[in-house]
C-alpha positions in Angstrom: 0.3 -0.1 -0.2 1.2 3.8 -0.8 0.0 6.6 1.3 0.8 10.1 0.8 -0.9 13.4 2.5 -2.1 16.1 0.8 -4.7 19.5 1.3 -6.9 21.6 0.2 -8.6 24.8 0.9 -12.0 24.7 1.9 -14.6 28.1 0.8 -13.4 29.7 4.3 -10.4 29.5 4.0 -9.3 26.5 6.1 -6.8 24.0 4.6 -8.4 20.7 4.9 -6.2 17.9 5.1 -6.3 14.0 3.2 -4.7 11.0 2.7 -4.4 8.8 0.2 -3.8 4.9 -0.1 -3.2 3.2 -3.1 -2.7 0.2 -3.7 1.0 -1.3 -4.7 0.5 -3.6 -7.6 -3.2 -4.4 -7.9 -5.4 -2.8 -10.6 -7.4 -0.1 -9.4 -10.4 -0.5 -9.2 -13.1 1.8 -7.3 -12.4 4.3 -5.3 -13.9 4.5 -1.3 -13.7 7.9 0.6 -12.9 7.6 4.3 -14.9 9.5 6.7 -14.0 9.3 10.4 -15.8 10.5 13.7 -16.1 12.9 15.9 -12.2 13.6 17.9 -10.2 11.4 15.5 -8.9 11.1 12.1 -8.3 9.4 8.4 -4.8 8.5 9.4 -7.2 5.8 12.6 -8.4 4.2 9.6 -4.6 3.1 8.2 -5.9 -0.7 8.6 -9.4 -0.2 7.2 -7.3 1.4 4.3 -4.9 -1.4 3.6 -7.3 -4.1 3.6 -9.1 -2.4 0.7 -5.9 -1.5 -1.3 -5.7 -5.4 -1.5 -8.4 -5.8 -3.5 -7.9 -2.4 -5.5 -9.5 -0.1 -3.6 -7.7 3.3 -3.9 -8.8 5.5 -0.8 -9.1 9.0 0.7 -9.0 9.9 3.9 -10.4 13.2 4.8 -9.6 14.9 8.0 -12.8 16.7 8.8 -12.7 20.5 9.5 -10.8 20.9 13.2 -9.3 17.7 12.9 -6.6 15.7 12.8 -4.4 17.9 10.5 -6.5 20.0 9.1 -7.7 23.6 10.2 -9.5 24.7 12.2 -10.7 25.2 15.8 -10.1 21.7 17.6 -13.0 19.2 17.3 -15.5 22.3 15.9 -17.8 22.2 13.6 -20.6 24.3 13.5 -22.8 23.8 10.6 -23.5 19.5 9.6 -23.3 20.8 5.8 -19.7 22.1 6.0 -18.3 19.0 6.4 -20.4 17.5 3.9 -19.3 20.6 1.2 -15.8 19.5 1.3 -15.9 15.8 1.4 -17.6 16.9 -2.3 -14.3 19.1 -2.5 -12.5 15.6 -2.0 -15.0 14.0 -4.3 -13.8 16.3 -6.9 -10.0 15.8 -6.2 -10.7 11.8 -6.5 -12.3 12.1 -9.7 -10.4 14.0 -11.7 -7.8 11.6 -10.7 -9.2 8.8 -10.8 -12.4 9.9 -14.0 -13.5 6.6 -14.8 -13.8 4.8 -11.2 -17.2 3.6 -9.4 -17.5 5.8 -6.4 -18.4 4.0 -2.4 -18.0 5.6 1.2 -17.1 4.1 4.8 -18.3 6.6 7.3 -18.1 5.8 11.0 -20.3 7.5 13.8 -20.0 11.6 12.6 -18.3 10.4 9.8 -22.0 8.6 8.8 -23.9 11.7 9.7 -21.4 13.2 6.9 -21.3 10.7 4.5 -25.6 10.6 4.6 -25.3 14.4 4.4 -23.4 13.9 1.2 -25.4 11.4 -0.4 -28.3 13.6 0.5 -26.9 16.4 -1.0 -25.6 15.2 -4.2 -27.4 12.3 -4.8 -26.0 9.2 -7.5 -22.1 9.9 -6.8 -22.3 7.2 -5.1 -22.4 3.1 -6.1 -22.6 2.1 -2.1 -22.3 3.6 1.7 -21.4 1.1 4.2 -21.6 2.8 7.6 -20.3 1.9 11.3 -21.6 3.5 14.5 -24.4 5.1 12.9 -24.8 8.0 15.0 -29.3 9.0 13.5 -30.0 8.3 17.2 -27.5 10.2 18.7 -29.0 13.2 20.9 -31.2 9.7 22.2 -27.8 8.6 24.1 -28.3 11.1 26.3 -31.3 12.8 28.5 -33.7 15.2 26.5 -32.5 18.3 28.9 -29.2 17.9 28.0 -29.8 17.7 24.5 -32.6 20.8 24.9 -29.7 22.2 26.9 -26.7 22.0 24.1 -29.0 23.1 21.3 -29.6 26.4 23.6 -25.6 27.2 24.2 -25.5 26.2 21.2 -26.7 29.6 20.2 -25.0 31.6 22.2 -21.8 29.6 22.9 -20.9 27.3 19.9 -17.2 26.3 21.3 -17.6 25.8 24.9 -16.9 22.1 25.6 -19.9 20.5 27.6 -19.7 16.4 27.1 -21.9 14.1 29.5 -19.4 12.3 31.4 -18.3 8.8 29.7 -15.3 5.9 30.2 -12.7 5.2 27.7 -13.9 1.9 27.5 -17.2 3.2 25.6 -14.9 2.9 22.5 -14.0 -0.8 22.4 -12.9 -4.1 24.7 -9.5 -4.3 22.9 -6.9 -2.3 25.0 -4.4 -1.9 22.8 -7.1 0.2 20.7 -7.2 1.6 23.8 -3.3 2.6 24.4 -3.4 3.9 20.8 -6.5 5.9 21.4 -4.5 7.6 24.5 -0.7 8.0 22.8 -2.1 9.3 19.2 -1.5 13.1 19.0 -3.9 13.9 16.4 -6.9 12.9 18.4 -8.7 15.9 20.4 -9.5 14.0 23.8 -10.8 17.0 25.5 -14.5 17.0 26.2 -17.6 18.0 22.8 -18.2 21.9 22.4 -21.7 22.1 22.2 -21.6 23.6 18.8 -20.5 20.7 17.2 -22.8 18.5 19.2 -26.4 20.8 18.2 -24.6 20.7 14.5 -24.7 16.8 14.8 -28.0 16.6 16.3 -29.2 19.2 13.4 -27.8 16.7 10.9 -29.0 13.4 12.0 -32.9 15.0 12.1 -32.5 15.7 8.5 -31.2 12.0 7.6 -34.3 10.8 9.8 -36.7 13.3 7.7 -35.3 12.6 4.7 -34.3 8.7 5.3 -36.9 7.9 1.9 -34.9 9.8 -0.4 -32.2 7.6 0.4 -31.6 5.5 -2.7 -28.0 4.3 -2.6 -27.0 0.5 -1.0 -26.7 0.7 2.0 -24.2 -1.5 5.3 -25.8 -1.1 8.5 -22.8 -2.2 10.9 -23.3 -1.9 14.8 -22.2 -2.9 17.9 -25.6 -3.8 20.2 -23.2 -2.2 23.3 -22.5 0.7 21.5 -24.0 3.2 24.4 -22.1 6.5 22.7 -24.8 6.3 19.0 -27.8 3.3 19.7 -28.5 0.8 17.2 -31.7 1.8 17.3 -30.1 4.6 14.9 -29.1 1.3 12.5 -32.3 0.1 12.6 -34.4 2.9 11.7 -32.4 3.6 8.7 -32.5 0.0 7.8 -35.9 -0.1 8.1 -37.2 4.2 6.8 -33.8 4.0 3.9 -35.7 4.4 0.2 -32.8 1.9 -1.1 -33.3 -1.2 -2.3 -30.7 -3.4 -1.2 -30.0 -2.7 2.7 -27.9 -5.3 5.0 -28.2 -4.8 8.3 -26.3 -6.2 11.3 -25.9 -5.7 14.7 -23.0 -7.6 16.2 -23.5 -9.0 19.8 -21.7 -7.5 23.0 -19.3 -5.4 20.5 -19.5 -1.5 21.4 -18.3 1.8 19.5 -16.0 1.5 17.1 -16.2 -2.0 15.3 -13.1 -1.5 13.4 -11.1 -1.4 16.6 -12.3 -4.6 18.3 -11.1 -7.9 18.8 -13.0 -8.9 15.7 -12.2 -6.8 14.0 -10.5 -8.6 10.9 -14.0 -10.1 11.0 -15.7 -6.7 10.6 -13.0 -5.0 8.0 -13.8 -8.2 5.7 -17.2 -8.1 5.5 -17.2 -4.9 4.1 -14.4 -5.3 1.9 -16.2 -7.9 0.5 -19.8 -5.8 0.6 -18.2 -2.8 -0.5 -16.4 -5.3 -3.2 -20.1 -6.7 -4.4 -21.3 -2.8 -5.4 -18.6 -2.9 -8.4 
């Protein structure tokens, strides 16, 4: 696998970084965009990209605004449509570099919302969408009063960091993966900003409201013990999406970051095989 880094400047003058992972020997068969979760960055999906490049995919992993190597206030996304717009910018770059390859997307948590937001804004561009830890019901993981407080605070003090107390073990049961998370200097370890949380709640509500407009094939993978983004969000989309091709899998006793669980090889293999089947 050949890895490179680059960036582009978005409409707000923010540098948006991205990584490209290319097959070293195999012919390129398709493009997979990788859309990461809140507080992390595309580099955490290097192992996913390795599995995909082995079968001929070229992967473009974006660092969303305020994340990883990209510019902007750390972990601050004031409007869910802004990273959707940035993803479209990366799409145009990838398309120019690979004009004849089909495009697909893999997204996790916040990145799942951004991916579905892209699908709603630019329908028909993606051949398939694979998601883990879908965050369409993210607000149901918190008390209603706290969600209301967050939405109010976002209008007045959007950059305030205010997060409900959670243990790091909600992410995965793999202790080595948690150690890597703690030691990763590009992972934002502060509390969530209320403006970002509100933006994600608003985007998730829009996706739920417009679920019937999503007609692209979907793969929805969720852990039954995901306490950050309830699995009910994946079940909801599986039932309401307009797509005739929806695959839903709930993994018993697994947590939020499926591709970092001890059973990661099985999960990533499922994603790889499903993406291949969409070509």
